[in-house]
Residue, then its C-alpha position, 0 to 999 in steps of 0.5 A: m512508455r510502459t517498461i511492463a505490459l502484461f496481455l492476458f491471452i485466455s483460451t478455454f478448452w474441454s481436455c482428454s480426461t474430461k476435466n475442463s480447464i482455461r489457459f492464459t498467457v502472460e506476455k512480458d514486452d521488451g522492459i523490466f518484467l519484475t515478479q508481482p501479482v497478477g489478477f485473473d477474473l473468475t468470470k472468465a473462469q465459470e464461462a469455461q465451466i470451471d466450479i469456482e466453488k470447488a478446489m482450483v489448481l494453478f499451473q504455470e506451463g512449461k517443459e514440465d508443468m509447474e503448480i503455483p500458489f493463488q489466492v481467491d479474492h472474494e471481493q474482487h471476483k477474481i483469483w491472484f498469483v506470482p509469475v514464476t519468472e526464468k532467466n533465459n526465458d524472455g517469451p510469455l508465460s502459460y498458464r492453466l486453472e482447472n478444478g482438481l487438489s493443490s499438492v502445492k504449498s507455500e513457503s511465502g510466510i505470508s501471515e496475519q495475528k494480532r498481538n499486544g494490541s496491533l494487527q501484525l501482517g506477516f511476510q516470511n514468518k516475520p512481522a514486516v507491516s504492522y497497524r496499532y489498533e489498541m490506544t498507545y499513550p506519550p511517554n511520562g511526563v508528556d500530556s496525554i492529548f498526543k495519544k493515538s490509535g490507528y495508524i502503521h507501525p512498524i514497517i519492517t525490511p525483509k532482513g528486520d530494520t524498522l524504518t518508522r518512527i512514532q512519538p518524536n520528541d520534535h513531534y509528538h503527533h507523528y506515529g509512523l505511517w498515517g493520514p490526517w487532516t491538517h488544515t479543515q473546516v467545519d461549519g465555518e471552523r478551523v478543525d486540525f486532525w492532524n496536530l494532536g497537542e491543538g486538541m482540534g481533532t484526532v483520527l481513532f480507531k474502530e472496528f475492524k471490518n475483515e481480515e484475510s491471509g493466504d499464499v499470495y497476500a494477507s490483509f485487512t480493513a479498519g474503520q476508524e472516525h475523523i472526531d472533531l473536538k470543538t463541538k460546544e456540546e459533544p465531540q463529532i464525527a468528522l469523517n469515516e473511513d474504512l482503510q484496507v492494508r492489503l500485503w503482497n508476496l513478491n517471490r524474492p527475499d529482499r522486497y515485498m509490496f503493500d497497498y494502502k486505499s482509504e475509502f472516506s465520507t462525510p455525514l456532516q449535512n455541511g460537509i467538510l473543506f479541506e483547505a490547501y496546506r503543505y500537510g494533511g491527507g494522503l499519507g504521511l511516514r515518519f523515518n527512523e531516526r538513524w536516516k539524516a541530512d547525510n546517508c538518506t536520498v530521495l529520487t522522484s519519477e520526476g528526477n528530483d532529489r532531497l533538495t528539489a523534491d519538496g513540493t513537486n509533483a512525481r507518480w512515484c518517489i524512492v526513500s532510502g537510506e543506511s541500514a542500521d548496520g551500517k554495510g548496506t542501504n533499504g527504503i522504499l519505494f512510493m506509488s501514488h495511482p493515476k486516478n487520486r485527486n491531484h495525480p502526478e500528486p504533490m508531496r511534502i519532503w522535509p528540506i536536508d537541514a530539518n529539524g535544526g540541522r540535522g535532516d530528518m526524513f520525512f515523506e508525504f504525498c499529499p493530494i491538497r497542497h495546493e489546492e482545496w478539495k471540499i468533501e460532499p455529504n455521504k459520498k465516497y471519496e478514495l486514495n489509493y497508494r503502493m510501497v515497496v519495502f527493499d533491503g539492498t537498492l531499487q532503481a529508477g526503471e524498477a520503480e517505474a515498472y512497479w507504478q505502470l501495473f499499479a497504474q494499469q491492471p492487465k487487459t484481458d482477450i479472450i481468444n476464440n478458437 
């Protein structure tokens, strides 16, 4: 049963000031209503004679109309905004979009900038999610075969705790948040893009294809190459990947959300086979070194915990642990989109006695854990994930509400006067 439902009811009118407008409401049900981005189709604005090439303003209507920030998504032909909720308002939220000059100044602190070989997406004017596009080399004395670009690190909570880790001495090939494929076959030969130490393959950044930031989100699309190093003559590209990361403002100081979308294809004449294996693809995250068996927890959409979650399937999973100052908790809610392969998606979660009994934390959505996947040549494939990074706690009901909106965008209905 959905814990959150958004219904956009659209009506158009010509106001007394001869200004074209379009009005709509966001309807709340009896479940948990969390502030999340809402998308509105600009085609409907054009039908209402709004010139979307000119300046537009968005108002949340009430006793006093309030102008709220929005951002135009040219790729999806939408505007995105975050509803402003009131504790005592159980009814629908009403909005009006019209041409005009904005007078509102956003205080979201959403930003995007390149610094020291990383592209940083910021929240509250602080770095939140960073993508490493320059090469990172291993520590002195460690084989340079472990060098890497094209991964996300650090992921930082709103209060400043770093949740990711790279190049731990037990797994030098672990790089924050990343998603190489492990057991694959290229023309009958085994190629491993995950375990860099075997020298079979790697995944590297190639180029940025898009970068943008505004009042509601900041995003980038990075081209990445999955390189087969086993070919006799010279390395070959086994997969071309477009990785899109989008950081969302949620209008609250203790959480932010970001999307991780991987679109990939193979140029190889015979394609590539992803063998069934407990690691590989999807997305994997090596958590910070302070989380051990006694201070971090797991809860999945199916009710599994740290002891039982490994190898099971889930729509979402909350991983949380002790904060750096020892006075609270923080963590990440991971969500798998229902269109992903083998959704609800299999997971790899390290056992509580992993790494010599320390119980270090590793999480992965692994779509090929139980079933192989043949990637045909020149055909596009896609995997979509969403994460909420939080300080404090995030309850199961909230996780389900976040996932419901991720799973299905609001339905838009035109209302004829």
